[in-house]
N, C-alpha and C positions, 0 to 999 in steps of 0.2 A: 503496501498499500503507500505509492511513494506522494511525496509533499505536494501541494499545489507551490509550482512558484508563482515567486515575486511579482513577474514583471506581469500573473495575468492579471486582467483591470477590473474583467467580468465574470461570474462564474453562473452560468442558465443550465438553470435546471427544470428537465420535461418529459416527464415518457413516453409524448406524440412526438417521433421522429419528424415527421414533415414540418411541423411547424417549429423546435429544436433546432433545424437546418436550416430553415429562413431569417428567422431572428438571430442567428449566430453572423450569417449571410449580412445583413442590416447591418451588425454592429463591428464586422470585420470589415467593411466599405466604408463606416466611419472611424477607420484609424484607430479602434477599439482590440484589446488583446483579449481573447475570448474560450472559453474552455468548457465546452458544452457537456451538459449530465445527465442520462438517463432516471438515475438514480441517487438519494441525497444521503443515502445510509454511509456513516463512519465522512460524513463529509465533514464533520466539526475535528477530529482527529488526524486531518491533513490539510488544515489549517494553521498558516504558522503564526507565532505572536504577531501582531500588526499587521495582520497581511493590509495590503494598499487600496484592496481593488471591494466590487459590492456583490450581493447575488441576483439575481432574479429564477426568480421560482411562480413551475405555478399552483394552485390551490391544492387543486384533484390529483394527485399522485396514488401509488400504489405503494404499499409498504409505509414508509413515511411521505407522509402530506406537507405541503404548503406550513400549515400553522405549529404543524409538529418539528419542522425545518426549525420554523421561527423561534422556535422555544429552544429548541437547542443553540442556536446561534447566541443569542442574548445571554445563554449562560456560556458562552462561549468568551463574548464579546460584547456588553451592551449596546455599544456606541455601531455596532457594525450595521451598515445602511443593508437594509432588505425591500427589493421591489417585487410584488406580488402580481401573476397573473389571474383574471379571473373572468368565471362565467357568469353570465347575465343571471344564473341563479344564487352565486357564490359573494354577492355584491354583499349582502349582507356580515357575510362572513370576514370578506375583508375590511370592514370599517372597525367590525370588530381588533381583526389584527391589526389598522391601525393604531388603535385607542392601547393596544397591547403592545404598540412599538414597529410596527414598519415604518418603514419609510415612504414607501410608497403603492398604489393598485394602479395594472390598467386593466381596464374590461374587456373583454372578447367583446369583437374583431376591432383594433385601435391602429389608429396610423403610425407607419415607421418614425416620423419625428415625433410622433407622443412617447416613445420609449425612449429613445436619446436622448430629448431632452432632460426625461426623466434620470436617465442614467451618469451626466454629464453633470446635473446635479450634485448628486449621488456621491459619484466620484469627489465633488469637488470639497463637498463637508465631509468626507471622508480624510480628505487632505490638510483639512484645518484642522481637527482632531486629533492627527497623527501628531503635527506639528506645534498643536499642545501640549502632547502628551512628552515630544521629547524636551519640549522646551520646561516641561514640569522638573523631568528628569534632570536637564542638567544644573538646573535650578536647586532641588535635593541634593547633586554628586557636589556643588561648588558651599552648600552649607554642609555637608559633611566632610567635605576635608577641611571646610576654614574650622571646627570642630575639634577635629584629630590633629592638625596642624594648627598651630595657633603662631598667631604674630601678624602686624601689621608692614614690616621691614619691607623692602625693594625686594630683596634675596627670597623671603616667607614666598611674595605673592609670586613672583616668579620661580621659585619650585612649585606653589599648587598649580601654577598655565600648567606648566609641562607634564606634570601628574595628568590633570587632566582630558590633554591632549593626547599620551601614551595610553590613558586607561581602558580604553575603546576597542584597542591597536589588540595585535597578539604579536607583539617586539617583542623579544627575550630584552631585558633590559638590566644595566648595570649600575647598581646605585655606590657611590660613592662618599665617603662621608668619616668622619673622626667616628674614636670611644663613643657610645652615648650621646651620637649626634640624633638616633630615631634613625634610621635604618631599616629594620623591621617593621618600626610604624608607615612607614614610605611605602614597602616592600605589600601589606594588607590591603591599605585603602588602593593603590591599582588591581590588585585582586578583587576586594570588594566594588571599584568600578567597574565592572569586568563583566563580560559575557558570562564570567567562568564562575559567579560569584557565589554561584548554588555547586561549584564541584569544591574536592576540597582543595584546604593550602597548605602545605606540609611546610613545617620550616625545618632547619637543617644547621646547627655551627658543625664545622668541617674542623675549625681551630678544636675542637671540643673532643674530636672521636681520635681514639686511637688508630695509627696508623695501621695494623693489623685487623681493622673491624671497617673501616673509610668504607670500602668497595663492596663488601656484605651491605653496609649499612645503605646507601646507594642503588645499587645493580639489584641485590638478591642473592639467592645462590640456588642452586637444586639440595638434596639430600644427597647427600656423600662427596659434598665437594671438596671438604675440608676435613679435617680432621676436629669431631664435634660437630659436623653439619648432620645431625641427625634426621632433618624434615625438612623440604622447602622453607625459605622465607623471600615475601615479599619485597624487595627493596623501595626505597622511599624514592625512586623518580617514576616505577610502576606503578605506588600509592595514587603519586599525585595525578594521578592518568584522568583526564579531563576539569583538571584544575591548574592549579600554582605551586612551580615549587617552589620557595626562599632557601638560596646556598649560601649562608653567611658565610663569612673570612675565608673568602674561596683563595684568596694568595695562600693557605695552609695546607692546600693539596700538593702530593708527589706529582711531579712529572709524568707518571706511569699513571695516575688516575687524570690526568689533565687529559692525556689522550682520547681514554673511556668519552669524557665527557666531552670533546670536541666533536667526536664521532656522534654521538647522543643529538648533542646540538644539529650537527648538520642533517643527519638521518632519517631523525627523529624515530630510533629505534635502540630499544635495548636488548642486551644479552642478563640473563643469568651468569653467576659462576657457577661453572662444571656444567651449562646447558648449550644448548644449539640452536634453540630456537628463534628468533629473531624476535620481538614481541612491537607490534605498533607504539606507538605514543600519542599524545595528541596533547598535549603540554606547554606550558609557558614556564622559562626559566628567569629569573630573577634573582641574579648573583649580588655579591656586595661584597666592598673591603675599603679597607681604612689606609691601605698602600697604595703607592703608585705604582701601578700594572708595566706601566712604561719603561719604568725604572727598572723595577724586576725583571720583564722580559729583556732590559736591552747586558742586563748582567744576568742573565740564564738563570735566573730561575722559577721567571713564568714561563711557559708555550706563547710566542708571539703569535701564532693562528690563533690561539683559542683568547689569547688581549684580545686582536683585530674581531676577533668573531662575535666578540662580547659589546666590544666597544661600541655596537652600532647606535644602542639610542641609552648612553651612559647620563646620569640624576645627580648630579652633586647637590649634597644635604649641605649649606652651610653651619658651619660651626656660632655658636653662641658668641662667641669675641668679636664675629662679625655682626650679629644684628644686636647690640646692644640697646635699642628703641623694644624691644620685646620682651627683657631681660626680666622690669619690675611685672607687665602683665604677664606672664608665663606664673610668674612666681607667686604670684597672687591667686589665679587659676588652682597653681598645685599646693597650696598653705589651705587653701577656703575649701575646695574637696579632700583633705587629710583632716580636716579639722570639724565637715559633716558626717566621713565615715567614723570617727570614733568620738563622734558625740560630743565635741567640744567646741566650746565659744571660736568666734575666728577672733583671732590677732591680729592688730594692725602694726606697719611697724616703724621703729621711733626711725628719724629724721639719721640718725651714724648708723643705723643696720643698711636702710635704705644705700646710702654712702657708699658701704664697706660690700655691700653684693655687686656695687658698680665697679667695686675698685680688685675683685674678685676677674683672671683670667679665668675661670669654669674648664679648665684641661680634659673634664668630666662630659659638659656639654650638656645637656640636658637632663639627663639621667643624674648629673650630680646636682644640677638645682632643682631635682624631681624629691631628690635626698633630704636637700638643704630647707627645703618646703617644708617635708614632713617633721622633721625636728623641728623649726620655729612651732609647727601647729600643736605639737608634743607638750610646749611651753620649754624646750631647751633653748641654748646658744644656740645660734646658726652653723659654728664651729669651722669658719674657715679662717685660713693662716693668712698672712695678712706678705702676701707673696710678691706686693710691689709690682701690680697693673694695672691700667685700667681698662674697662669692658669696653669692648669695641677692636682685643688686643694691643695695644698700647702700650710695651713696657715702658715705666716709669723712669729705668735707664737711660744717663746720657739725656734726660730731657730738661729743660728750664722747668723752675718754678711755675711762671706764667702759663709752658706750652702743657703741664699738667694741669693745671688747675684752668687752663680751654679746654684741653681732653673728655676734663671732669663733668665739665659744663655742657659739654656740648650732649653727651653720653645721660645724663639727668632731664635732659631738655626732650629729650629724644625719647626716653621710656616714658614720663609724661606725658606728651603727644601720642606714645600710644594705649594709651590707657581709655574711656569712655569718652569722650567730651562734646557738645554741642554746639560750643562755641569756641572761640581765642580765646572767648574773655573768663572761661571758668579754667583755661592751663594757666592764664594767669595769674589769676587765685589760688590755684593750687601751687604753684611754685613762688606764689607773694613777691613775683614783679608786675610792675608799673606795665599798661600796653604795650607802649611805647617802647621799652627799655625791652620788653618778648620780643616786639618786632623786628629791634636790632639785634638782637640776639641770634634770632632763627637767619636772619640773613648772612650776620655774623660765619656760621657755622654751616649754612647751604642746607638749612631744614625746612619742611612746609607746612603746614597744620591741611593743607588740600593731599598731601602725597598720604595721609596716616587715614583719609576719612570723613575731613573736615570737608566743607564745598567750598571756601576762600578764607585768607588769611584775615579780614575785614566783618568773619559773617560774626551778628552779633552782638557788632561795636557801636 
């Protein structure tokens, strides 16, 4: 039972072969793609999701009649247009069907123009419905991404745009990011926003696997493949079939395993250890690394051909020190979430604590920030060492006092801009600055209220 092609615009169902042929010719001559059927049974099982066409059906048919078909189609997709063809004695039934959700009905005999006009209007309505669905899904995806990947810095806005562009494709992705930057969060977002969302998401850390078991874990093995292999084992690649495999710390793989991974990526087949059968895979691979794989390839520690195969769609996660605008926003989110989870009151940061957060270089990135926020929510000290660096990645060593003050001031203003504000007036009040002074400092540091979601620097003035 083959699925109906999405290029088909009209499904014509009628048990009368002569009428079916005449109507098919009329629609075909008008440039419409038609599929005619003499039986409506199992029709809904053959319709793909969001099929862009319309159904034209007779009411009086053996097996499943037009009214029963209408009910089935509405259960499948309540917004799918259904046009009913009626005999003179069926007009009352057709009117009832219209009240039940049918798009239109045509009483026999009817002119060809009436059929074409109704079908074209139904197709236009169907396209509008699908466009609206697509827009709603896109909006939901953006909201989901914004909730998962917090931040209004240009780097995070760009990252969310890249994820949105790649999620709907089948391309393998290479995620580049430091420890704790959120590589698995990005990988899960790519999976959840893709057509594979209902399939498995299998995450494996290659760096945490012993060399002796990595091949068995990834590729599986047959019984007797090696000492201790008493029964067949399905590997992670095969287990992820139909979904997504997230392979973290790919740089830690041995060169021998890299060869097999390259073959799987190129041919989309896998062979279990000790087996001869090639198993076809429908799988998307998202790899992640904290190292410069190109440099590793030049040094012979990583296969160059595998690097170029993986580097088709790279995504770089900016480290926290490069997006100081997001730091206090993230800290507030993590600390409030932790307080709610532990049933504790939400604490406010003191000015010196905010300054301490902005000075810290965050080598552990978002993971370190989240742990710090958890400690804060529990009523403990921040627990940060004074490492002599400002948020934004600018080390204090070698900077004059004025340069250090400027760097700290910029980070503090940028962080306040990232917080929810309806106008620049409220930003100035939060910072304890006159509005003109804040305008001058924004120009000095190259910052903009509009870039963070406000309407204009003068908004609310």
